[in-house]
N, C-alpha and C positions, 0 to 999 in steps of 0.2 A: 101836756106841751111833750113830746118827746124830744129823747135826748141823742145827736149827729155824732158818732164817733169821728174825730177828727182823723187823718191819717197822716205822718209825720211828711216832712217834707223832701227827707229822704226819698220815703216809698213813691212819691207821686214822680219823683225827677227817676229813680230809675224806671217803673211801669209807665213813664212817658217817653223815656229813652228808647225800651224796649216797644215801644207801640212805632215810634217813629221806624226805627231800625226792621219792624217787620214789615212795615207797607213799602220803604224803599226795596227791602231785598225784593219785595213781590214784586215791585215796578220794574225793576232790573231781571228778574229774571222770564215775566212778562215780556217785556221788549224782546232778548236776546231770543228768547223760543220764536218768536211772530218774526224776528229777522231771518234766523236761519232758517224756518221754515218756509215762508214764504216766496223765497227768493228763487228756491228750488221746484216749488210749484208753482210758480209767474213761470219760468222755463221750461219744465215739462207740457203745459199749457201752449205755448208758442208753438214748442215744438208736434205733439199734439194737431193744433191746429195746420199743419203745414200737410200732415197727411193723412188728415180725416178725411174723405169726399163726402160727409157728411155735412160742414161745417167751411165756411166763406168768410173771407178776409172783408173789410169794409177801410177805407180812404178816409180818412179825416183832417182838415187845421189843425194844426195845434193851436192853441191860444195864442200866444204872438203871435203867427200868421194871422189870424183871423180880427185880431186887435189893428197891426199894420194897415191890415185893407182898410177896415172903419175908419181909424185917422186918416189914411190917405183921401179917403171918397170926403171925410169932411174937411179937410184942408182946400179941398181941390172945390169944393162947395163956398170955404171962407171967399177964397182966389177971386170967384165971382160974385161975393155979397151976398151969398142966398143963407138961409135961413134953414137948416133942412135936421130932417135926423138920419143914421144910419143904423141898419141890423144886419149880423151875421149869422145867418143861420149852420148849422152842421148838415152831413149829406140826409141824415133824419127828421130834418128840418126844425130840429130843436134848437134854440137861440142862443150862440156864445157870448154875441157883444151886442150892446145898444149904445150907440152915442145920440143923446139931441141936444145937439145946439146950441148956441143960447141965442133966445129969441125964435125957436123954433115953435109951429104951430100944434097945439096939443095932441093933431089929427096925425100928424105927421109922426109919433112915437110909430104907432101900431098899423099905418099904411107900409111903412120900410120895411117892421117886420113882417106881414103879409107879401109884399113886394119879396123878399126875399125867400121866402117858403114855394112864393108860387116859383122863380129861376131856378132853384132844385129840383123840385120837383118834376117840372117837366125838360129839364136842361135846355132853357132857353132864355131870351131875354125878354120881359115880362113885355118888350113892345110888340112884336111878334107873336107872342101870346096873344093881345090881346087884339088881333087881328082875326083869329083864329074864331071870335066871338062870334063874326058873322056868320059864318058856317055852321059851328057849334051854340046856342046863344045860352043854353043850359050850363058849359062849362064853368059862367060866373057863379051856381050852386055850389059847386064845391066848398067845404067849408074850410076857412082858414086864407084861400087863395084870394088876390085880388090881380085884376085882368089890367093893370096900369103900365103903362113904361115907366121905368125909373127899379127894374130890378133885372142882376143879371147874374146867372151861374158861377164858378169857378167848377174848373173839368180838372183832373188829371188824369190821361189816355181815353178822353173824349166822354169820360164818367163823370157825371157832378159829384163834386166831395162838398160842397160846400155854396150858399147862394148870397149875391149881396143887396140887398136893395135900400133904396134913398126917397125919405119920400118929403116935402116940403116947397119944393121952386114953384116958382110958376106956371111950369111947364115940367111933363112928362118925360121930356127928349131931354131934358138940362139935368135931372132926377138918374137920369139911363147912363150920361157922362159922366156921373159923380158915382156909380156904380162901377162901371166900367176902371175905372181911378184907383176903382179899392181893388179892382179884380188884378189887373198890371201890379198893385206893389205885393201881389203875393208870387209871383213871376209865374202865370199861367195863363 
């Protein structure tokens, strides 16, 4: 049987206190170093972006604006007693907000995302794009798209910055009406 030497209570308290102090000081130092070095770097990146002809800027809706748009679309559908899902995607087609309304069908969630993606990709309401399938039927083969009414682009200076998709109402016209209510909530 091995004997383990017990350390005194004083030694444990002093060692523990020193450890806590070291961790706390290290955390404060790391925080203050990142706070002081990040801000100038971020400002420099913005300044470089403004002058570098090899870089472009892209405009996106804020999360608050996307949330407001999704809620406005869902509220418009609720007023008509429709159970829908709503999706808002950014300029790059990445989902920012999705809301699945109470009682919305399981297919509506994915359809809303695809309609929003399609609307922002072509900067056009998906009802208009659905009509283009008559001339170019292979458009429907593009991954992630859905050429059914219910998607509307959000634009700034005529360029798409987001897409809003709604799915689940009995007709695409209703879905698109609710998507347009979402667009209106952005002030665009």
